[in-house]
DOROMI-264025 format. One record per residue: x, y, z of N, C-alpha, C, O in turn; residue number from 1; residue in three letters. Coordinates in pm, whole numbers, plus 32768, in hexadecimal, padded with zeros to 4 digits. Last residue first. Example, Ala and Ser with C-alpha at 12.3 -4.5 7.8 and 13.67 -1.06 7.14 Angstrom:
<nodes>
node n_c1=8505	n_c2=7F1F	n_c3=82C4	ca_c1=8557	ca_c2=7F96	ca_c3=82CA	c_c1=850A	c_c2=8003	c_c3=8313	o_c1=853D	o_c2=8072	o_c3=8324	resi=2	resn=Ser .
node n_c1=8527	n_c2=7DC7	n_c3=830C	ca_c1=84CE	ca_c2=7E3E	ca_c3=830C	c_c1=8528	c_c2=7EB6	c_c3=830C	o_c1=8590	o_c2=7EB4	o_c3=834E	resi=1	resn=Ala .
</nodes>
This chain:
<nodes>
node n_c1=8CBF	n_c2=2F7E	n_c3=EF84	ca_c1=8CF9	ca_c2=2FE4	ca_c3=EFDE	c_c1=8D7B	c_c2=2FB2	c_c3=F016	o_c1=8DBD	o_c2=2FF8	o_c3=F063	resi=103	resn=Val .
node n_c1=8C47	n_c2=2EB7	n_c3=EEFD	ca_c1=8C9F	ca_c2=2F0C	ca_c3=EEB0	c_c1=8CE4	c_c2=2F77	c_c3=EF04	o_c1=8D38	o_c2=2FC2	o_c3=EED3	resi=102	resn=Phe .
node n_c1=8B9B	n_c2=2E46	n_c3=EFB4	ca_c1=8C0A	ca_c2=2DF4	ca_c3=EF84	c_c1=8C72	c_c2=2E4B	c_c3=EF3D	o_c1=8CE9	o_c2=2E2C	o_c3=EF40	resi=101	resn=Arg .
node n_c1=8ABC	n_c2=2ED9	n_c3=EFDF	ca_c1=8B32	ca_c2=2EF8	ca_c3=F031	c_c1=8BAD	c_c2=2EAB	c_c3=F003	o_c1=8C1D	o_c2=2ECF	o_c3=F029	resi=100	resn=Leu .
node n_c1=8A07	n_c2=2E57	n_c3=EF39	ca_c1=8A2E	ca_c2=2EE2	ca_c3=EF1C	c_c1=8AAE	c_c2=2F07	c_c3=EF66	o_c1=8B03	o_c2=2F4E	o_c3=EF2F	resi=99	resn=Ser .
node n_c1=89EE	n_c2=2D66	n_c3=EFBF	ca_c1=8A24	ca_c2=2D67	ca_c3=EF36	c_c1=8A51	c_c2=2DF3	c_c3=EF0F	o_c1=8AB7	o_c2=2E03	o_c3=EECB	resi=98	resn=Arg .
node n_c1=8973	n_c2=2DC2	n_c3=F0A9	ca_c1=89FB	ca_c2=2D89	ca_c3=F0AF	c_c1=8A3C	c_c2=2D87	c_c3=F025	o_c1=8AB3	o_c2=2DA3	o_c3=F017	resi=97	resn=Tyr .
node n_c1=887B	n_c2=2E0B	n_c3=F041	ca_c1=88D2	ca_c2=2E72	ca_c3=F07A	c_c1=8962	c_c2=2E3F	c_c3=F07E	o_c1=89BF	o_c2=2E88	o_c3=F05B	resi=96	resn=Ile .
node n_c1=881B	n_c2=2D0F	n_c3=EFF8	ca_c1=8828	ca_c2=2D7A	ca_c3=EF93	c_c1=8889	c_c2=2DE5	c_c3=EFC3	o_c1=88DE	o_c2=2E14	o_c3=EF78	resi=95	resn=Glu .
node n_c1=8811	n_c2=2C97	n_c3=F0F3	ca_c1=886E	ca_c2=2C63	ca_c3=F08F	c_c1=8884	c_c2=2CC8	c_c3=F01F	o_c1=88F4	o_c2=2CD6	o_c3=EFEC	resi=94	resn=Gln .
node n_c1=8741	n_c2=2D28	n_c3=F165	ca_c1=87C8	ca_c2=2D33	ca_c3=F19D	c_c1=8830	c_c2=2D03	c_c3=F138	o_c1=889A	o_c2=2D40	o_c3=F129	resi=93	resn=Lys .
node n_c1=8671	n_c2=2CC7	n_c3=F0C9	ca_c1=8696	ca_c2=2D54	ca_c3=F0BD	c_c1=8723	c_c2=2D6C	c_c3=F0F5	o_c1=8771	o_c2=2DB8	o_c3=F0BD	resi=92	resn=Tyr .
node n_c1=866E	n_c2=2BBD	n_c3=F11E	ca_c1=8683	ca_c2=2BDE	ca_c3=F091	c_c1=86B0	c_c2=2C6D	c_c3=F07D	o_c1=8709	o_c2=2C8A	o_c3=F02D	resi=91	resn=Gly .
node n_c1=862C	n_c2=2BCA	n_c3=F22D	ca_c1=86B3	ca_c2=2BA3	ca_c3=F205	c_c1=86D2	c_c2=2BC6	c_c3=F174	o_c1=8744	o_c2=2BE8	o_c3=F152	resi=90	resn=Lys .
node n_c1=8564	n_c2=2CEF	n_c3=F287	ca_c1=8576	ca_c2=2C64	ca_c3=F25D	c_c1=8605	c_c2=2C4A	c_c3=F22B	o_c1=864C	o_c2=2CA6	o_c3=F204	resi=89	resn=Asp .
node n_c1=85BB	n_c2=2DC2	n_c3=F3A1	ca_c1=8586	ca_c2=2DAB	ca_c3=F31A	c_c1=85A2	c_c2=2D1A	c_c3=F2F4	o_c1=85EE	o_c2=2CD5	o_c3=F337	resi=88	resn=Val .
node n_c1=8629	n_c2=2E62	n_c3=F47C	ca_c1=85B7	ca_c2=2E07	ca_c3=F487	c_c1=8571	c_c2=2DFD	c_c3=F3FF	o_c1=84FF	o_c2=2E27	o_c3=F3ED	resi=87	resn=Lys .
node n_c1=878C	n_c2=2E6D	n_c3=F497	ca_c1=870F	ca_c2=2E9C	ca_c3=F45C	c_c1=86A2	c_c2=2E33	c_c3=F469	o_c1=86BB	o_c2=2DBB	o_c3=F462	resi=86	resn=Leu .
node n_c1=8879	n_c2=2DFE	n_c3=F4EA	ca_c1=8819	ca_c2=2E21	ca_c3=F552	c_c1=8792	c_c2=2E51	c_c3=F519	o_c1=8731	o_c2=2E5C	o_c3=F563	resi=85	resn=Ala .
node n_c1=890B	n_c2=2DE6	n_c3=F3FE	ca_c1=88E3	ca_c2=2D6C	ca_c3=F444	c_c1=8876	c_c2=2D88	c_c3=F4AB	o_c1=881F	o_c2=2D33	o_c3=F4C2	resi=84	resn=Glu .
node n_c1=893C	n_c2=2EF2	n_c3=F3CA	ca_c1=88E5	ca_c2=2EA6	ca_c3=F370	c_c1=88B2	c_c2=2E28	c_c3=F3B5	o_c1=883D	o_c2=2E05	o_c3=F3A9	resi=83	resn=Val .
node n_c1=89EC	n_c2=2F28	n_c3=F49E	ca_c1=896D	ca_c2=2F6F	ca_c3=F493	c_c1=890B	c_c2=2F22	c_c3=F43B	o_c1=8896	o_c2=2F13	o_c3=F45E	resi=82	resn=Tyr .
node n_c1=8AC4	n_c2=2E82	n_c3=F45E	ca_c1=8A7B	ca_c2=2E6D	ca_c3=F4DC	c_c1=89F2	c_c2=2EB0	c_c3=F4D7	o_c1=898F	o_c2=2E77	o_c3=F507	resi=81	resn=Asp .
node n_c1=8B10	n_c2=2EFD	n_c3=F36D	ca_c1=8AE2	ca_c2=2E72	ca_c3=F36C	c_c1=8A94	c_c2=2E51	c_c3=F3EC	o_c1=8A2E	o_c2=2E0C	o_c3=F3E6	resi=80	resn=Leu .
node n_c1=8B5D	n_c2=2FFA	n_c3=F3CE	ca_c1=8AF1	ca_c2=2FED	ca_c3=F36D	c_c1=8AB7	c_c2=2F5F	c_c3=F36D	o_c1=8A3E	o_c2=2F4D	o_c3=F36C	resi=79	resn=Leu .
node n_c1=8C31	n_c2=2FB2	n_c3=F473	ca_c1=8BBB	ca_c2=2FF1	ca_c3=F4AE	c_c1=8B43	c_c2=2FE6	c_c3=F450	o_c1=8AD3	o_c2=2FCD	o_c3=F47B	resi=78	resn=Lys .
node n_c1=8CE3	n_c2=2F51	n_c3=F3B0	ca_c1=8CB2	ca_c2=2EF8	ca_c3=F419	c_c1=8C33	c_c2=2F30	c_c3=F459	o_c1=8BD4	o_c2=2EE6	o_c3=F471	resi=77	resn=Glu .
node n_c1=8D11	n_c2=303F	n_c3=F324	ca_c1=8CD0	ca_c2=2FCF	ca_c3=F2E0	c_c1=8C98	c_c2=2F6C	c_c3=F346	o_c1=8C29	o_c2=2F39	o_c3=F334	resi=76	resn=Lys .
node n_c1=8D94	n_c2=30D4	n_c3=F3E8	ca_c1=8D14	ca_c2=3104	ca_c3=F3B3	c_c1=8CC9	c_c2=3092	c_c3=F36F	o_c1=8C4F	o_c2=3086	o_c3=F37F	resi=75	resn=Ala .
node n_c1=8E7C	n_c2=303B	n_c3=F405	ca_c1=8E20	ca_c2=304B	ca_c3=F477	c_c1=8D97	c_c2=3077	c_c3=F447	o_c1=8D31	o_c2=3046	o_c3=F478	resi=74	resn=Lys .
node n_c1=8EE8	n_c2=3060	n_c3=F304	ca_c1=8EC5	ca_c2=2FDA	ca_c3=F332	c_c1=8E62	c_c2=2FE0	c_c3=F3A7	o_c1=8E01	o_c2=2F95	o_c3=F3AB	resi=73	resn=Glu .
node n_c1=8F15	n_c2=3174	n_c3=F309	ca_c1=8EB7	ca_c2=313D	ca_c3=F2A8	c_c1=8E8A	c_c2=30B1	c_c3=F2D2	o_c1=8E15	o_c2=308F	o_c3=F2C5	resi=72	resn=Arg .
node n_c1=8FDA	n_c2=3186	n_c3=F3CD	ca_c1=8F58	ca_c2=31C8	ca_c3=F3E2	c_c1=8EEF	c_c2=318F	c_c3=F384	o_c1=8E7C	o_c2=317B	o_c3=F3AC	resi=71	resn=Arg .
node n_c1=90A8	n_c2=30F8	n_c3=F34C	ca_c1=9070	ca_c2=30C6	ca_c3=F3CA	c_c1=8FE7	c_c2=3102	c_c3=F3E4	o_c1=8F8A	o_c2=30BC	o_c3=F40D	resi=70	resn=Gln .
node n_c1=90D9	n_c2=31A1	n_c3=F272	ca_c1=90A8	ca_c2=3118	ca_c3=F25A	c_c1=9069	c_c2=30DD	c_c3=F2D8	o_c1=9003	o_c2=3099	o_c3=F2D1	resi=69	resn=Arg .
node n_c1=9137	n_c2=3283	n_c3=F2FC	ca_c1=90BD	ca_c2=328D	ca_c3=F2AB	c_c1=9083	c_c2=3202	c_c3=F290	o_c1=9009	o_c2=31EF	o_c3=F297	resi=68	resn=Lys .
node n_c1=9220	n_c2=321E	n_c3=F36E	ca_c1=91B4	ca_c2=324A	ca_c3=F3C7	c_c1=9130	c_c2=3251	c_c3=F379	o_c1=90C7	o_c2=322B	o_c3=F3AD	resi=67	resn=Lys .
node n_c1=92B4	n_c2=31F5	n_c3=F284	ca_c1=9293	ca_c2=3183	ca_c3=F2DB	c_c1=921E	c_c2=31A5	c_c3=F337	o_c1=91C5	o_c2=3153	o_c3=F34C	resi=66	resn=Leu .
node n_c1=92C9	n_c2=32FF	n_c3=F22B	ca_c1=9281	ca_c2=329B	ca_c3=F1D9	c_c1=925A	c_c2=3222	c_c3=F22D	o_c1=91EC	o_c2=31ED	o_c3=F21F	resi=65	resn=Glu .
node n_c1=9360	n_c2=3371	n_c3=F2FD	ca_c1=92DC	ca_c2=33A5	ca_c3=F2DA	c_c1=9289	c_c2=3341	c_c3=F28B	o_c1=9212	o_c2=3330	o_c3=F2A4	resi=64	resn=Gly .
node n_c1=944F	n_c2=32E0	n_c3=F2F2	ca_c1=93FC	ca_c2=32DA	ca_c3=F36B	c_c1=936D	c_c2=3308	c_c3=F34C	o_c1=930D	o_c2=32CD	o_c3=F37D	resi=63	resn=Ala .
node n_c1=9479	n_c2=3238	n_c3=F1B7	ca_c1=948B	ca_c2=32AB	ca_c3=F20F	c_c1=942E	c_c2=329D	c_c3=F287	o_c1=93CA	o_c2=3255	o_c3=F282	resi=62	resn=Thr .
node n_c1=9451	n_c2=316E	n_c3=F100	ca_c1=9489	ca_c2=3148	ca_c3=F182	c_c1=94A6	c_c2=31C0	c_c3=F1DD	o_c1=94E5	o_c2=31AF	o_c3=F245	resi=61	resn=Asn .
node n_c1=9408	n_c2=31B8	n_c3=F005	ca_c1=939E	ca_c2=3183	ca_c3=F05B	c_c1=93CF	c_c2=3160	c_c3=F0E8	o_c1=937F	o_c2=313A	o_c3=F13D	resi=60	resn=Pro .
node n_c1=9483	n_c2=32EC	n_c3=EF90	ca_c1=94A6	ca_c2=3264	ca_c3=EFBC	c_c1=9438	c_c2=3232	c_c3=F01A	o_c1=940F	o_c2=327A	o_c3=F075	resi=59	resn=Cys .
node n_c1=93B1	n_c2=33A9	n_c3=EEAF	ca_c1=93FC	ca_c2=3399	ca_c3=EF2B	c_c1=9419	c_c2=3305	c_c3=EF47	o_c1=93CE	o_c2=32AD	o_c3=EF1B	resi=58	resn=Glu .
node n_c1=93D4	n_c2=3419	n_c3=ED6E	ca_c1=9390	ca_c2=33B6	ca_c3=EDC1	c_c1=93E9	c_c2=3399	c_c3=EE39	o_c1=945E	o_c2=3375	o_c3=EE2A	resi=57	resn=Lys .
node n_c1=9465	n_c2=34FA	n_c3=ED24	ca_c1=93E3	ca_c2=34E2	ca_c3=ECE6	c_c1=9391	c_c2=347F	c_c3=ED38	o_c1=9317	o_c2=348D	o_c3=ED45	resi=56	resn=Asp .
node n_c1=952A	n_c2=35E0	n_c3=EDB2	ca_c1=94FC	ca_c2=3558	ca_c3=EDCA	c_c1=9471	c_c2=354B	c_c3=ED8E	o_c1=9411	o_c2=3588	o_c3=EDBE	resi=55	resn=Ile .
node n_c1=9608	n_c2=369D	n_c3=ECDB	ca_c1=9596	ca_c2=3691	ca_c3=ED36	c_c1=9574	c_c2=35FE	c_c3=ED48	o_c1=959B	o_c2=35A9	o_c3=ECF7	resi=54	resn=Val .
node n_c1=9716	n_c2=3766	n_c3=EC8E	ca_c1=96E9	ca_c2=36DB	ca_c3=EC9A	c_c1=9679	c_c2=36D8	c_c3=ED01	o_c1=9689	o_c2=370B	o_c3=ED70	resi=53	resn=Val .
node n_c1=971B	n_c2=3884	n_c3=EBB1	ca_c1=971C	ca_c2=3845	ca_c3=EC35	c_c1=96F1	c_c2=37B4	c_c3=EC2A	o_c1=96AF	o_c2=378B	o_c3=EBCA	resi=52	resn=Thr .
node n_c1=96E9	n_c2=3941	n_c3=EAE4	ca_c1=976F	ca_c2=390B	ca_c3=EAFB	c_c1=977E	c_c2=38D4	c_c3=EB88	o_c1=97E0	o_c2=38F0	o_c3=EBCE	resi=51	resn=Lys .
node n_c1=95F7	n_c2=398B	n_c3=EA8D	ca_c1=9624	ca_c2=39C7	ca_c3=EB0A	c_c1=96B0	c_c2=399C	c_c3=EB31	o_c1=96E8	o_c2=39CB	o_c3=EB94	resi=50	resn=Phe .
node n_c1=95F2	n_c2=3902	n_c3=E99B	ca_c1=95BC	ca_c2=3989	ca_c3=E9A0	c_c1=95EF	c_c2=39D3	c_c3=EA1C	o_c1=960E	o_c2=3A4A	o_c3=EA15	resi=49	resn=Asn .
node n_c1=964C	n_c2=37FE	n_c3=E9CC	ca_c1=96A5	ca_c2=385D	ca_c3=E98C	c_c1=9673	c_c2=38EE	c_c3=E991	o_c1=96C4	o_c2=394B	o_c3=E98A	resi=48	resn=Pro .
node n_c1=963A	n_c2=373A	n_c3=EAD9	ca_c1=95E2	ca_c2=3795	ca_c3=EA91	c_c1=9638	c_c2=3803	c_c3=EA51	o_c1=9669	o_c2=385B	o_c3=EA97	resi=47	resn=Val .
node n_c1=9673	n_c2=35F0	n_c3=EB1C	ca_c1=96B8	ca_c2=366F	ca_c3=EB03	c_c1=965E	c_c2=36C3	c_c3=EAAA	o_c1=963A	o_c2=3699	o_c3=EA3C	resi=46	resn=Tyr .
node n_c1=95E9	n_c2=3524	n_c3=EC08	ca_c1=95D0	ca_c2=3563	ca_c3=EB87	c_c1=961E	c_c2=35E6	c_c3=EB80	o_c1=960C	o_c2=363E	o_c3=EBD4	resi=45	resn=His .
node n_c1=95D5	n_c2=33E6	n_c3=ECA7	ca_c1=960E	ca_c2=346D	ca_c3=ECA2	c_c1=9600	c_c2=34A2	c_c3=EC15	o_c1=9608	o_c2=3456	o_c3=EBB4	resi=44	resn=Leu .
node n_c1=9505	n_c2=330A	n_c3=ED4D	ca_c1=9528	ca_c2=3340	ca_c3=ECCA	c_c1=955C	c_c2=33CE	c_c3=ECD9	o_c1=9518	o_c2=3425	o_c3=ED11	resi=43	resn=Val .
node n_c1=94EE	n_c2=31D9	n_c3=EE03	ca_c1=9509	ca_c2=3269	ca_c3=EE04	c_c1=9535	c_c2=3295	c_c3=ED78	o_c1=957F	o_c2=324E	o_c3=ED34	resi=42	resn=Lys .
node n_c1=94E5	n_c2=30C8	n_c3=EDFB	ca_c1=9476	ca_c2=3111	ca_c3=EDBE	c_c1=948A	c_c2=31A7	c_c3=EDBB	o_c1=943F	o_c2=31EE	o_c3=ED78	resi=41	resn=Gly .
node n_c1=95B7	n_c2=302D	n_c3=EE45	ca_c1=954E	ca_c2=3042	ca_c3=EEAA	c_c1=94D5	c_c2=308B	c_c3=EE71	o_c1=946A	o_c2=308C	o_c3=EEAF	resi=40	resn=Cys .
node n_c1=9666	n_c2=303D	n_c3=ED71	ca_c1=961A	ca_c2=2FC1	ca_c3=ED83	c_c1=95AC	c_c2=2FCD	c_c3=EDEB	o_c1=954C	o_c2=2F7F	o_c3=EDE9	resi=39	resn=Thr .
node n_c1=963E	n_c2=3186	n_c3=ECDA	ca_c1=9683	ca_c2=3126	ca_c3=ED2E	c_c1=962A	c_c2=30AC	c_c3=ED45	o_c1=95B1	o_c2=30B3	o_c3=ED30	resi=38	resn=Phe .
node n_c1=9662	n_c2=3244	n_c3=EBB4	ca_c1=9609	ca_c2=31FA	ca_c3=EC0D	c_c1=965B	c_c2=3193	c_c3=EC59	o_c1=96B1	o_c2=3150	o_c3=EC20	resi=37	resn=Glu .
node n_c1=969A	n_c2=3378	n_c3=EB2F	ca_c1=96DF	ca_c2=3304	ca_c3=EB68	c_c1=967F	c_c2=32C4	c_c3=EBCB	o_c1=9650	o_c2=3305	o_c3=EC29	resi=36	resn=Arg .
node n_c1=9687	n_c2=344A	n_c3=EA15	ca_c1=9640	ca_c2=3400	ca_c3=EA7C	c_c1=9697	c_c2=338C	c_c3=EAAC	o_c1=96D6	o_c2=3347	o_c3=EA5B	resi=35	resn=Tyr .
node n_c1=969E	n_c2=358D	n_c3=E983	ca_c1=96DE	ca_c2=350F	ca_c3=E9A6	c_c1=9690	c_c2=34CF	c_c3=EA19	o_c1=965F	o_c2=3513	o_c3=EA73	resi=34	resn=Glu .
node n_c1=9662	n_c2=3656	n_c3=E876	ca_c1=9624	ca_c2=3628	ca_c3=E8F2	c_c1=9663	c_c2=359F	c_c3=E90D	o_c1=965F	o_c2=3547	o_c3=E8B7	resi=33	resn=Asn .
node n_c1=9783	n_c2=36F9	n_c3=E7E6	ca_c1=971E	ca_c2=368E	ca_c3=E7EA	c_c1=96DF	c_c2=3682	c_c3=E873	o_c1=971E	o_c2=36A0	o_c3=E8D9	resi=32	resn=Trp .
node n_c1=97C6	n_c2=383C	n_c3=E754	ca_c1=97DA	ca_c2=37D7	ca_c3=E7BB	c_c1=9766	c_c2=3774	c_c3=E7BC	o_c1=96F5	o_c2=3796	o_c3=E798	resi=31	resn=Leu .
node n_c1=9785	n_c2=3905	n_c3=E6A3	ca_c1=97E2	ca_c2=389E	ca_c3=E677	c_c1=97FC	c_c2=382F	c_c3=E6DC	o_c1=9841	o_c2=37CE	o_c3=E6BD	resi=30	resn=Gly .
node n_c1=96BE	n_c2=39AE	n_c3=E6DE	ca_c1=9744	ca_c2=39DB	ca_c3=E704	c_c1=97AF	c_c2=3974	c_c3=E6E1	o_c1=9826	o_c2=3987	o_c3=E6FD	resi=29	resn=Asn .
node n_c1=95DC	n_c2=3922	n_c3=E6A0	ca_c1=9609	ca_c2=3985	ca_c3=E63E	c_c1=9693	c_c2=39BD	c_c3=E660	o_c1=96D7	o_c2=39F5	o_c3=E60A	resi=28	resn=Thr .
node n_c1=9617	n_c2=37C9	n_c3=E6FF	ca_c1=95E4	ca_c2=3850	ca_c3=E719	c_c1=961B	c_c2=38B0	c_c3=E6B0	o_c1=967F	o_c2=3892	o_c3=E66E	resi=27	resn=His .
node n_c1=95BC	n_c2=368C	n_c3=E68F	ca_c1=9625	ca_c2=36F1	ca_c3=E693	c_c1=95E7	c_c2=377C	c_c3=E6A0	o_c1=958D	o_c2=37A0	o_c3=E654	resi=26	resn=Lys .
node n_c1=9534	n_c2=3583	n_c3=E6FF	ca_c1=9507	ca_c2=360C	ca_c3=E6E6	c_c1=9575	c_c2=3675	c_c3=E6F8	o_c1=9585	o_c2=36AD	o_c3=E764	resi=25	resn=His .
node n_c1=95F7	n_c2=34B1	n_c3=E7D3	ca_c1=9582	ca_c2=34C9	ca_c3=E77E	c_c1=9572	c_c2=355F	c_c3=E76A	o_c1=959E	o_c2=35AF	o_c3=E7BC	resi=24	resn=Lys .
node n_c1=96C4	n_c2=33AF	n_c3=E83D	ca_c1=96C0	ca_c2=343C	ca_c3=E816	c_c1=964A	c_c2=344C	c_c3=E7B8	o_c1=963A	o_c2=33FF	o_c3=E75A	resi=23	resn=Arg .
node n_c1=96DD	n_c2=32C8	n_c3=E950	ca_c1=96AE	ca_c2=32F3	ca_c3=E8CC	c_c1=96C1	c_c2=3388	c_c3=E8BB	o_c1=96CC	o_c2=33D5	o_c3=E91B	resi=22	resn=Thr .
node n_c1=9726	n_c2=31A2	n_c3=EA06	ca_c1=9747	ca_c2=322E	ca_c3=E9EB	c_c1=9716	c_c2=3251	c_c3=E95F	o_c1=9723	o_c2=3201	o_c3=E902	resi=21	resn=Glu .
node n_c1=96D9	n_c2=30B8	n_c3=EB0E	ca_c1=96D5	ca_c2=30E7	ca_c3=EA83	c_c1=96F7	c_c2=317B	c_c3=EA7B	o_c1=96E9	o_c2=31C6	o_c3=EADC	resi=20	resn=Ser .
node n_c1=9740	n_c2=306C	n_c3=EC09	ca_c1=96F6	ca_c2=300B	ca_c3=EBB8	c_c1=96F2	c_c2=3036	c_c3=EB26	o_c1=9705	o_c2=2FE4	o_c3=EACD	resi=19	resn=Glu .
node n_c1=9842	n_c2=308F	n_c3=ECF4	ca_c1=9802	ca_c2=30C5	ca_c3=EC7B	c_c1=97BD	c_c2=3054	c_c3=EC2F	o_c1=97F8	o_c2=2FEA	o_c3=EC17	resi=18	resn=Ile .
node n_c1=97FA	n_c2=3017	n_c3=EE46	ca_c1=984E	ca_c2=302C	ca_c3=EDD1	c_c1=97FC	c_c2=3063	c_c3=ED5B	o_c1=9781	o_c2=3064	o_c3=ED5E	resi=17	resn=Gln .
node n_c1=97AE	n_c2=3098	n_c3=EF8D	ca_c1=978B	ca_c2=304B	ca_c3=EF15	c_c1=97E2	c_c2=3075	c_c3=EE9E	o_c1=980D	o_c2=30E8	o_c3=EE94	resi=16	resn=Ala .
node n_c1=97CE	n_c2=311B	n_c3=F07F	ca_c1=9844	ca_c2=30E2	ca_c3=F03F	c_c1=9829	c_c2=3091	c_c3=EFC3	o_c1=9882	o_c2=304C	o_c3=EF92	resi=15	resn=Gly .
node n_c1=9701	n_c2=31A4	n_c3=F0F8	ca_c1=970B	ca_c2=3114	ca_c3=F113	c_c1=9784	c_c2=30D1	c_c3=F0D1	o_c1=979D	o_c2=305B	o_c3=F0E9	resi=14	resn=Cys .
node n_c1=9740	n_c2=32B9	n_c3=F0CD	ca_c1=96EB	ca_c2=328E	ca_c3=F13C	c_c1=9705	c_c2=31FC	c_c3=F15E	o_c1=971D	o_c2=31DB	o_c3=F1D2	resi=13	resn=Val .
node n_c1=97D1	n_c2=32E8	n_c3=EFEB	ca_c1=980E	ca_c2=330F	ca_c3=F06A	c_c1=97BA	c_c2=32E8	c_c3=F0E3	o_c1=97E9	o_c2=32F4	o_c3=F154	resi=12	resn=Phe .
node n_c1=97FF	n_c2=31FE	n_c3=EEF3	ca_c1=9797	ca_c2=3246	ca_c3=EF3E	c_c1=97D2	c_c2=3269	c_c3=EFC6	o_c1=9802	o_c2=3210	o_c3=F00C	resi=11	resn=Cys .
node n_c1=992D	n_c2=323A	n_c3=EE37	ca_c1=98D5	ca_c2=31E5	ca_c3=EE87	c_c1=986A	c_c2=323D	c_c3=EEC8	o_c1=987A	o_c2=32B6	o_c3=EED2	resi=10	resn=Thr .
node n_c1=99A0	n_c2=3301	n_c3=EDA8	ca_c1=99B2	ca_c2=3279	ca_c3=ED75	c_c1=9959	c_c2=3216	c_c3=EDBF	o_c1=993D	o_c2=31A9	o_c3=ED8B	resi=9	resn=Glu .
node n_c1=995D	n_c2=344B	n_c3=ED4D	ca_c1=9945	ca_c2=33E2	ca_c3=EDB1	c_c1=994D	c_c2=3359	c_c3=ED70	o_c1=9908	o_c2=333E	o_c3=ED0E	resi=8	resn=Asp .
node n_c1=996C	n_c2=3501	n_c3=EC79	ca_c1=99E7	ca_c2=34C5	ca_c3=ECAB	c_c1=99D0	c_c2=3451	c_c3=ED0C	o_c1=9A29	o_c2=33FD	o_c3=ED1C	resi=7	resn=Glu .
node n_c1=98EE	n_c2=357B	n_c3=EB59	ca_c1=98C6	ca_c2=3531	ca_c3=EBD0	c_c1=9940	c_c2=34E3	c_c3=EC01	o_c1=9973	o_c2=348D	o_c3=EBB9	resi=6	resn=Ile .
node n_c1=996E	n_c2=35E6	n_c3=EA74	ca_c1=9949	ca_c2=363D	ca_c3=EAE2	c_c1=991C	c_c2=35F7	c_c3=EB62	o_c1=9924	o_c2=3631	o_c3=EBCE	resi=5	resn=His .
node n_c1=99B0	n_c2=352F	n_c3=E9AA	ca_c1=9A09	ca_c2=35A0	ca_c3=E9C1	c_c1=99ED	c_c2=35EA	c_c3=EA44	o_c1=9A47	o_c2=3626	o_c3=EA7E	resi=4	resn=Lys .
node n_c1=99B8	n_c2=33CE	n_c3=E996	ca_c1=996C	ca_c2=3448	ca_c3=E9AE	c_c1=99CA	c_c2=34B8	c_c3=E9D8	o_c1=9A2A	o_c2=34A0	o_c3=EA21	resi=3	resn=Leu .
node n_c1=99FD	n_c2=32DC	n_c3=E8CF	ca_c1=9A4E	ca_c2=3340	ca_c3=E915	c_c1=99FE	c_c2=33C1	c_c3=E923	o_c1=99FF	o_c2=3416	o_c3=E8CB	resi=2	resn=Asp .
node n_c1=9977	n_c2=319B	n_c3=E8F8	ca_c1=9970	ca_c2=321D	ca_c3=E8B8	c_c1=99BF	c_c2=3280	c_c3=E90E	o_c1=99C1	o_c2=3276	o_c3=E989	resi=1	resn=Met .
</nodes>
């Protein structure tokens, strides 16, 4: 698709290529909302109301995102260690582990 306003051909963080492009919802000024998604998951969005390109979804490979994932992993490990140290029966611990499965 030939987008008129989003110029980035690759993710400037990790170099990922274009996965999909779409135009949706024509604005009253006659311009389209344009979206470009990269293989890494980053999504750029042209907002016709403000005539700017914004990042709808950040690249998962930025330093901030990597740090956030590391912090989450450490937190999950601490939670699992805490549950293991609880003085409750194994059945209850298993219930807790099942709940944590989605974290």
